[in-house]
Steps between C-alpha positions, in 0.01 A plus 500: 500500500565388856580142613471402865815299564379367834195350328703353213750348742224399739719598799655795685844341465611464137823306500709292264553456129243222465225716650620790289471298178148388594393858564669615177274265306198660673628848417532407132145355507369824655663707225394280203290783349730779384394859555485729195730760660812456717377425849657459842461150648500577871610196699355589841676348803260651752461268802794283386740464795797373301589430141845350460748598232454163332122544489535857363748382234264224380187721501563871468820494296393194300177679413688816409743309279220300339287804428786706358612205283156467345463879482195494720305814577524403869785655707544331844522727802524391867283657764454515878830341589578479874856540630581127482386468140691821407813339647451185292432711190817703564709181513334379178534822298866521603565139400318536169628854434140591425231748599121517531246770581347476849215689662238504767136455396202552725190283507327771292780489236685818593874477424777653709870464566572404137874434457762310305620203704852391398760671287544607143827579329576875492389553141177311551440694824531834311249384244264355765517822707417713197192291419380512857552875525343580164237221501565411132794487262617367166851449358503833309394697805769331713763569234402869488468549878783281628728434203757764587521420872504125451717489184239282327429710197324255273145368520620136479677524833183634668286235328731232642480647853121524483473142370725374783280675761187347347673158498580547867133581564553841664332719238219423256498539122215635289482487120309724270563381147876482466564751779582376849488693822564407862337573838545396862318177580290672768363846447610615845852630541778252557 
């Protein structure tokens, strides 16, 4: 699902916490109907000249926190960020010690330049990189493939890492019965 942030904010300059909160309410309204499978919620900033850190905090990161807390099938992603918005997002991810997936999306829906924006701790980064490289993983696979190199030799440790990455909104979780497996939010390489 793609949301046009310029249209929701009704401006090319999206600034301030108050405006951010108002747009957050609109984002939540747009996502009221949950998808049946984990789905990227692409927050498209095309044609937005500036989005301040306070605006991004109250919309993008508030939506991400809200959706992860309610275990939504939506996973927020930011798209088409110009240099000024990327600078504001860098300040924010540093201050929040958080990360989000970013990309470019064309008018026809083609994704490119998919990347992790922000930082993960080293253990989370190893787990994230494995999932991106292999396109899918579960705790048992991670234990078998990375347990010796990472000194995490029990499934519980890997389950905890995977759960923390889902909670941060940088990978998506699928369930089949009692089994859980994890994939990158966007199918293109990060």
